C-alpha atoms as one frame of an Amber mdcrd trajectory, in Angstrom:
protein
-190.955  52.559-109.554-189.258  55.450-107.791-190.623  57.147-104.727-192.733
  60.111-105.768-194.002  58.447-108.940-197.165  56.433-109.169-198.914  54.563
-111.937-202.355  53.015-111.485-201.322  50.321-113.962-199.493  48.764-110.986
-202.948  47.568-109.890-202.862  45.153-112.807-199.682  43.547-111.502-200.326
  39.850-110.901-198.174  39.911-107.771-200.563  42.449-106.221-203.854  41.121
-107.584-203.255  37.631-106.215-202.966  39.070-102.715-206.755  39.540-102.472
-207.761  35.841-102.759-204.727  34.711-100.763-205.626  37.164 -97.991-209.157
  35.778 -98.101-207.870  32.219 -97.652-205.688  33.379 -94.770-208.574  35.014
 -92.900-211.332  32.473 -93.495-210.467  29.910 -90.769-210.138  32.447 -87.926
-213.820  33.055 -87.118-214.623  29.383 -87.753-212.531  28.455 -84.701-213.639
  31.433 -82.578-216.820  33.518 -82.832-218.699  31.352 -85.331-217.781  28.193
 -83.429-219.035  29.790 -80.196-222.345  30.519 -81.913-222.628  26.872 -83.000
-221.844  25.634 -79.485-224.430  28.001 -77.996-227.140  26.928 -80.446-226.420
  23.273 -79.662-226.881  23.941 -75.939-223.293  23.415 -74.835-222.829  24.790
 -71.311-221.130  28.153 -70.793-218.167  26.708 -68.884-217.302  24.440 -71.804
-217.702  27.315 -74.256-215.281  29.323 -72.112-212.684  26.577 -72.463-213.103
  26.743 -76.258-211.802  30.320 -76.210-208.316  28.818 -75.751-208.548  27.263
 -79.217-206.908  30.314 -80.774-203.671  29.915 -78.794-201.681  28.601 -81.809
-202.031  32.003 -83.487-199.991  33.615 -80.699-197.380  30.827 -80.613-196.803
  30.323 -84.340-193.254  31.667 -84.139-192.306  28.449 -82.317-192.637  26.267
 -85.430-192.041  28.922 -88.095-188.369  27.808 -88.440-189.603  24.421 -89.689
-191.340  26.163 -92.590-188.133  28.027 -93.413-185.983  24.892 -93.188-188.120
  22.177 -94.835-188.865  22.397 -98.560-191.874  20.342 -99.770-191.230  18.217
-102.898-193.698  20.291-104.942-194.012  23.960-105.976-191.051  25.208-103.933
-190.537  26.283-100.332-193.368  28.843-100.087-196.028  27.681-102.541-195.495
  24.037-101.573-196.311  24.768 -97.929-199.254  26.937 -99.017-200.843  24.050
-100.938-200.230  21.519 -98.153-201.473  23.616 -95.233-204.508  24.960 -97.102
-205.654  21.446 -97.998-205.108  20.341 -94.402-207.192  23.281 -93.112-210.001
  22.167 -95.431-209.790  18.612 -94.076-209.867  19.921 -90.502-212.977  22.010
 -91.210-214.565  18.925 -92.722-213.863  16.971 -89.531-215.450  19.769 -87.486
-218.502  19.683 -89.758-218.965  15.965 -89.152-218.743  16.278 -85.348-221.676
  16.964 -83.039-220.374  19.426 -80.407-223.115  18.518 -77.937-222.352  14.791
 -78.027-218.589  14.960 -78.636-217.308  18.295 -77.290-213.841  16.823 -76.721
-213.441  15.784 -80.343-214.772  19.123 -81.509-212.211  20.902 -79.348-209.428
  18.707 -80.716-210.433  19.355 -84.316-210.790  23.090 -83.647-207.277  23.252
 -82.153-205.993  21.295 -85.159-207.617  23.767 -87.557-206.231  26.723 -85.571
-202.732  25.202 -85.660-202.953  24.558 -89.397-204.447  28.004 -90.067-201.663
  29.654 -88.042-199.164  27.639 -90.098-200.900  28.845 -93.255-200.512  32.412
 -91.995-196.782  31.812 -91.472-196.172  30.716 -95.035-198.582  33.284 -96.515
-196.698  36.068 -94.733-193.408  34.684 -96.014-194.728  34.342 -99.566-196.115
  37.890 -99.578-192.801  39.251 -98.314-190.732  37.258-100.824-192.995  38.087
-103.773-193.822  41.800-103.528-191.121  44.264-104.521-190.463  47.083-102.076
-192.501  49.718-103.938-195.434  47.266-104.144-195.536  46.333-100.475-197.834
  49.113 -99.270-200.477  48.461-101.912-199.957  44.699-101.711-200.414  44.757
 -97.932-203.587  46.837 -98.361-205.045  44.388-100.875-204.121  41.510 -98.564
-205.783  43.165 -95.553-208.928  43.719 -97.606-209.052  40.051 -98.592-208.514
  39.052 -94.966-211.288  41.348 -93.702-213.728  40.146 -96.356-212.997  36.587
 -95.234-213.787  37.527 -91.628-217.169  38.820 -92.802-217.800  35.663 -94.834
-216.839  33.237 -92.055-218.425  35.385 -89.338-221.684  37.114 -90.244-221.957
  35.213 -93.535-221.588  31.821 -91.895-224.164  32.679 -89.216-226.727  33.616
 -91.848-225.937  30.548 -93.938-226.291  28.259 -90.905-229.880  29.443 -90.413
-230.717  28.152 -93.890-228.628  25.003 -94.357-227.465  24.091 -90.840-224.052
  24.142 -89.188-222.762  20.948 -90.775-223.357  22.151 -94.334-222.006  25.603
 -93.472-218.675  24.217 -92.303-218.519  21.847 -95.278-219.110  24.832 -97.569
-216.249  26.712 -95.900-214.017  23.654 -96.329-214.923  23.570-100.029-213.949
  27.244-100.357-210.535  26.453 -98.873-210.061  23.608-101.357-211.034  25.883
-104.249-208.497  28.414-103.017-205.681  25.965-103.759-206.234  26.806-107.414
-205.263  30.406-106.673-202.043  29.206-105.069-201.217  27.186-108.173-201.792
  30.249-110.354-199.766  32.540-108.100-196.383  33.772-109.365-193.186  32.364
-107.949-191.497  34.486-105.253-189.379  37.368-106.528-186.691  36.959-103.851
-185.497  33.357-103.642-182.872  32.362-101.101-181.370  29.077 -99.980-183.175
  27.454 -97.077-181.255  27.089 -93.788-178.976  24.060 -93.859-180.119  22.737
 -90.463-182.778  23.292 -87.829-180.109  24.840 -85.610-179.492  27.451 -88.295
-183.239  27.856 -88.923-183.811  28.691 -85.239-180.694  30.676 -84.371-179.653
  32.386 -87.605-182.805  34.575 -87.987-182.198  36.058 -84.540-178.450  36.461
 -85.106-179.038  38.123 -88.478-181.653  40.537 -87.137-179.789  41.558 -83.979
-176.608  41.929 -85.991-178.104  44.982 -87.712-176.977  48.435 -86.490-180.463
  49.611 -85.455-182.077  46.311 -84.448-183.367  47.604 -81.109-184.824  50.655
 -82.838-186.696  48.430 -85.263-188.053  46.394 -82.350-189.205  49.582 -80.631
-191.172  50.586 -83.735-192.715  47.107 -84.005-193.907  47.117 -80.384-194.933
  50.769 -80.102-196.315  51.832 -83.487-199.836  50.400 -83.021-199.888  50.635
 -79.221-202.111  53.715 -79.080-204.631  51.944 -81.296-204.472  48.864 -79.058
-205.310  50.896 -75.954-208.094  52.829 -77.693-209.809  49.666 -78.940-209.262
  47.443 -75.875-212.415  48.603 -74.045-214.213  50.362 -76.878-217.304  48.153
 -76.788-217.547  48.484 -73.013-217.316  52.268 -73.419-220.060  52.413 -76.032
-222.511  50.068 -74.273-221.653  50.516 -70.603-220.384  54.072 -70.651-222.776
  55.696 -73.136-225.741  53.259 -73.066-225.776  52.502 -76.781-227.620  49.276
 -77.569-225.803  46.183 -78.779-227.589  46.637 -82.127-226.291  50.201 -82.419
-222.760  49.100 -81.674-222.950  46.090 -84.005-224.195  48.237 -86.889-221.516
  50.879 -86.510-218.776  48.275 -86.105-219.956  46.656 -89.330-219.567  50.029
 -90.997-216.138  50.255 -89.378-215.032  47.077 -91.172-215.713  48.684 -94.540
-213.975  51.855 -93.345-210.890  49.746 -92.532-210.940  48.267 -96.042-211.129
  51.756 -97.515-208.360  53.041 -95.249-206.030  50.161 -96.102-206.587  50.704
 -99.816-206.040  54.467 -99.570-202.949  53.870 -97.461-201.537  51.436-100.023
-202.040  53.905-102.851-200.449  56.730-100.858-197.464  54.573 -99.920-196.726
  53.859-103.578-196.304  57.614-104.031-194.903  58.785-100.690-192.610  55.956
 -99.613-192.483  53.918 -96.418-190.995  56.340 -93.869-193.192  59.289 -94.747
-196.272  57.044 -94.757-195.429  55.566 -91.347-195.140  59.061 -89.885-198.243
  60.534 -91.554-200.440  57.514 -90.895-199.137  57.264 -87.335-200.137  60.847
 -86.626-203.574  60.257 -88.169-204.015  57.098 -86.062-203.220  59.003 -82.900
-205.401  62.019 -83.694-208.340  59.795 -84.653-208.611  58.673 -81.003-209.734
  62.188 -80.158-213.001  61.344 -81.876-213.867  59.242 -78.840-213.013  62.180
 -76.604-215.626  64.189 -78.509-218.058  61.279 -78.203-217.464  60.994 -74.442
-218.226  64.710 -74.086-221.247  64.596 -76.418-222.798  61.561 -74.758-225.154
  59.217 -76.608-225.052  60.776 -80.068-225.368  58.448 -83.072-223.862  60.869
 -85.584-220.769  61.473 -83.462-220.494  57.712 -82.835-220.548  56.950 -86.553
-218.016  59.659 -87.351-215.634  58.556 -84.583-215.718  54.884 -85.565-215.370
  55.524 -89.305-212.457  57.942 -88.876-210.697  55.623 -86.447-211.050  52.633
 -88.779-209.974  54.502 -91.909-206.797  55.772 -90.229-206.231  52.394 -88.558
-206.411  50.675 -91.958-203.873  53.129 -93.356-201.538  52.500 -90.422-201.894
  48.730 -90.773-200.927  48.851 -94.451-197.774  50.812 -93.617-196.927  48.607
 -90.645-197.216  45.357 -92.630-195.032  46.870 -95.363-192.440  47.755 -92.692
-192.380  44.218 -91.283-191.950  42.805 -94.791-189.017  45.151 -95.425-187.268
  43.912 -92.273-187.277  40.218 -93.227-184.227  38.469 -94.673-185.298  36.239
 -97.643-183.545  33.254 -96.052-185.628  33.432 -92.871-188.808  35.251 -93.892
-191.223  32.846 -92.194-189.423  32.932 -88.843-188.653  36.652 -88.747-192.137
  37.720 -89.849-193.756  35.415 -87.280-191.528  36.771 -84.506-192.041  40.429
 -85.396-195.806  40.094 -85.819-196.031  38.273 -82.482-194.216  41.170 -80.802
-196.725  43.622 -82.305-199.573  41.503 -80.952-198.334  41.954 -77.374-199.956
  45.378 -77.235-203.361  44.025 -78.220-203.086  41.099 -75.813-201.999  43.038
 -72.731-203.679  46.430 -73.221-206.977  45.377 -71.628-206.051  45.371 -67.946
-204.049  48.643 -67.887-206.813  50.276 -69.941-209.371  49.278 -67.321-207.159
  50.649 -64.548-206.748  53.953 -66.400-210.486  54.320 -66.998-211.152  53.681
 -63.298-208.548  56.267 -62.354-209.270  59.133 -64.775-212.570  58.391 -66.565
-213.360  57.784 -70.236-212.649  61.277 -71.590-209.164  61.533 -70.108-208.484
  57.901 -70.992-208.928  58.525 -74.711-206.745  61.631 -74.454-204.062  59.435
 -72.906-204.295  56.948 -75.795-203.012  59.752 -78.024-200.059  60.178 -75.666
-199.438  56.411 -75.731-199.116  56.632 -79.532-196.344  59.244 -79.417-193.407
  56.928 -78.510-194.114  54.886 -81.641-193.911  58.003 -83.803-190.718  59.055
 -82.029-189.218  55.597 -82.662-190.002  55.849 -86.391-188.442  59.322 -86.540
-185.312  58.184 -84.697-184.538  55.384 -87.184-186.072  56.972 -90.283-182.725
  56.921 -92.122-182.351  53.189 -91.444-185.812  52.117 -92.633-185.430  53.108
 -96.294-182.031  51.350 -96.663-183.662  48.134 -95.438-186.345  48.537 -98.085
-183.863  49.282-100.865-181.616  46.390 -99.837-184.553  44.005-100.143-185.484
  45.366-103.580-181.982  45.221-105.025-180.928  41.839-103.641-178.933  40.219
-106.467-180.102  36.870-107.807-177.872  34.210-109.288-178.568  32.354-112.522
-179.877  29.427-110.522-182.545  31.679-109.066-180.985  31.678-105.632-180.442
  35.052-104.032-176.755  35.724-103.500-177.602  37.047-100.051-177.675  33.429
 -98.949-174.191  32.638-100.180
């Protein structure tokens, strides 16, 4: 499909449709080792200090790039390099959730912590191979829509394992809830087995030394490598600052109730799903560079909704409008950003490069909290949200500076020649 043309029949493409259930499987374990687990610990009467320690369970998600080279180098004896790892890690996540279900956190908090860390490690590993599979399977013109469908599946899973699991636990108990989630993960293996083989197939690295060093050498050997890194780090930075203290602003700054905030954030989840889907459709027509620029501007401007809210005070209609607009534009930006990261990955090292690039993007979300608090103390909420728009501008500038280099990366990925053996000649 050429840029500027669009056919809704692409929605029927099996490569795109399978992204919804795979995204769901990717997102399901996250809440089960974080928010939902905290709820279980609280209900069981575990002390607050211990619960605080459990917040470290999610550390493997931020460190997954450390073992991603293993998943590029080692090929399981079944279903190939990507689908083989998908089957193995998904089954192991299910087993880990089963072990959590059979553990009483009040009596054996240490074992529960160990099993939770194990599940987080396995789920992060599942994310690594899912990201690689998505990148190797979707063609360049499908990546925007495919990323949007994936994000929607992931968000639906967060609802199911978050709010859904809490409701279910009230009826059947925590043990049965976690066993049910484990059963869902097992059932999801069937989707993996039905998933198409990757479109871009390359030889695996010949050694662990190559698996660790070659992805970095290949990436930094590109003419505009530093420009790509600047886009990765800066593109979502304005969003990261705007959302870092958003709940504190709404409850502490404007005196909305926790129920008010919870309700509007629930609406925001659906707005994100809508935004990602709209963004994916628009990308299929407009192309990657134009979408990154348009969606980036919309992301930045949407932060001004919170400026209006800060000036209006406690106003439910303005609150709803600000949150919905921010989440719709954020979903659009996420779809474009994921498509960009996919376009930057070499088929030989997809798992490692995607893990590294996504970890760099996460730095903004991880470290935005403290500087955001300092800014609010210095200038107040209204000026703070104005400044988040300014923070978004370097990311847009970075995209504009390397705009002529982004599309060639995308086209190179789409037109990578494949040998008769099914191995991409890029690896020769």
